[in-house]
Structures are given as C-alpha cells and as structure tokens.
N, C-alpha and C positions, 0 to 999 in steps of 0.2 A: 547597323549597316555593315555590310561585309565588302571586302575587296576581292571576293571570289565569284566568278561566274558559275554556272551550273556544273561545268566540268572540273572545278576545283583549282584550275590554274589561275594564279594571281593576275589581275588586270594591270596593264601597263600600256602607255601610249606609244612608246618607241618599239619597233620590231625587234631590235637587238635585246632590249631589256626583256621583252616577252619571251624570246628564245632562251635567255639565261634563266629566267624564272621557270620556264617549262623544264629545262634540264635539271634545275635544282629540285623541283617537285618530283621528277622522275627518280632522281638519285635518293631523295628522301623516302620514296616508296620502297627502295631496296634495303633500307636500313643503314646503320652505321657499320664501321669497320670493313669498308669496301675498298677495292683497288681503285686507282685513278682510272678515269674513263675519258676518252677522246671522242669528239664529235665534229663532223663536217657540218657547216651551215650552208644550206643551198637555197636558192630562190625557189619558193614554193610553186609559182606559176610555171617556171621553166621546168621544174621537176615533173609536174603534171603533164606538160606538153612533150618533153623529151624522153621521159622514163615512166610511162603510164603504169606499167606493171609494178615497179618499185613504189610509185606513189600509192597505188592500191594496197600494196603490202603494208605500207606505213599508215594506212587509214586516211589518206588524203584524197578528197574528192572536190567537186565544185563548190561545196558548202564550206570548205576550209578557208578561214579568213587570215591565218598567219602568213606573213610574207617571207619569213625565214623558217625553214624546216631543219631541225637538228637530226643528223643521221649518225648513230653510234658507229664507231670504227672498231676494228679488231682490237682485242685485248692488248694492253700495253705489256710488253715482256717483263716478267718478274726479274728482279735482280739488276735491271739496267737503270742507272740514275735517270731521273726524269729529264734533266737538261740534255743529257747525251741522247736520249730517245728523241726528244723534240728536234734536235739538230739533224736528224736523219729524214725528217718529213719534208716532202714537197707535194703541194696540192695541185690538182688539175685546174684548168681555168673555170670549170663549171662550179667550183667551190667558192662561195662568196666570203666565207669566213670559217673560223673554227672555234671550238670551245673545249675546255678541259675542266673536269671536276676532280678534286683531290682533297683528301682529309689530312689535316696537320694538327700538331699541338702548337699553341701559341701562349705567350706570356704577356702580361701587361707591361707597358714601358717602364714602370717602376722596378721591375725585376732586374733590369740591366745593371742597376747599382749593386746588386748582390751576386752578380755573375763572377765565379772564380776565374782568375786570369790563367792563361796558358793551357786551356783545355783543347784537346784535338776534337775532331768532328764527332767521334763516337762518345767521348766523355760529355760533350755539350748536349748531345741527344739524350743521354741518360739523365743529366742534370735537369733538363727541361721536363722529361717524362716524370721525374720524381718531385718536381717543384709543386708546392701546395697551391699556387695561384694559376696553374696551367689550365687552359681551356682547350677542349677539342672543337675544331671548326672544320666545316666543309666549305671549300671555296669553289665556286664555279666562275670561270673567267672566260670571256669571249672577245675575239677581235675580228674585225672585218678587213678585207683587202684595202679599203679606203682609209684605214687607220682608226676608225671608231672602236671604242672599247667599252665593255660593261662587265661588272662583277656582281656576284651575290655571295653573301657570307651567312652561314647558318651555324650557330653555336649548338653543341649537343645539349647543353643544359637548358636551352630555350628553343627546343626542336619543334617549332611551329611556323607555319607559312606566314603568319602575321608578324613574326619576329625576324624575318630575313632582311638583312641590310643590303641595299644595292648602291652602286656608284661606279663611276668610270675609272677611278683611281685608287680603289681599295687594295689591289694586289698588283702594283706596277711591275715588279720583276717578272711575275708569271705572264702578265700581258705582253711584256717585251719579248719573252721567249716564244710565245705563240705568234706574235707579229713577225718574228724572224723566220717562221716557217713559210711565209709568203715572199721572202726576199730571194733574189737570185734567179 
C-alpha cells in the first residue's frame, strides 16, 4: 500500500501538512544543492475567485481540492543572511501563510561533545562541513497567520518521499522567523 495518490504528492489530512509536502516534493524534483526558496500560501478558493488568470497559470481549476496553494516568490538574494532577508518581508492580507525550503548540514546531538571551543561562525561551518557524521537535510517549514506550523525534513541519504519526516516543532527557530514576517 502506498501513501501516494496518482499525482505523486503524499497524502495528508491537514491542509498545511499537504502544502508543506507539496513544496517538499516540488523541491525534491529540482534536485539537491538548490538555493533557499520562499513561498506564499494562499487560500485556493479565494485565489480562483480573485485571481482567475493566476490560478489558471498555476493549474488550479474547479477540480483542485487543496485548500492552500503555495506560490513561489522571487529568488532570495544571494549573499544576504536568511534571517536578515526574512526581517524585510511583509505579506499582504491575501496571504494566509508562508513557507521556506532550505538545505543545511546538521550533526547528531552526540557531536556537540566533540565541538572545539572558541570557534567563530566560519570555523564552525567548516568544522560541521568536514565532520564525518554530518547529514545534508532539506527543511521545508510553513507557518500560517493563525500561528499553526508544519515542517518536513528530507535527508539526502534517504531521499525518498516515504522517508520525509513531518511535525510542527521540527525546526522551531526557522518557524519563529517565518511567523515574525506576519507581525507588525
């Protein structure tokens, strides 16, 4: 038995989880070593009613069952730290939420014991990149205006739709940064 409908997108009961998995699957189709990508999450029915030409361009019609539609935004500027870039974003009211997909290296918690003291940010990045237990991971994190959150993690060594982990608290720092784009 499979968890995939005919279009290949993983099944999920919650609309936010479905949107995160749709973005993860889209990103997986682009391959690894990609830049971070930002998405607006919009109400599909409102998009069809208020922006029919955009909905048609995105392949959304009356048969579309998703209640949230991810809309990829312009490319994130190279050389700008992600936290600084996110601090510049303000979403219009029509946007229900946002999502970000980003690739990072991560280490298991046991690696903390072997971390050399006194490293600056560049030295730490080099140490992580050279660590034998490092894992490449693609994180897709989404937040809605009402505070709901969802994440999907895909390890490069287990690059399969059936191996994607989901949960609302997997990447809390990134979720907090995305939620802050709706404040103010």
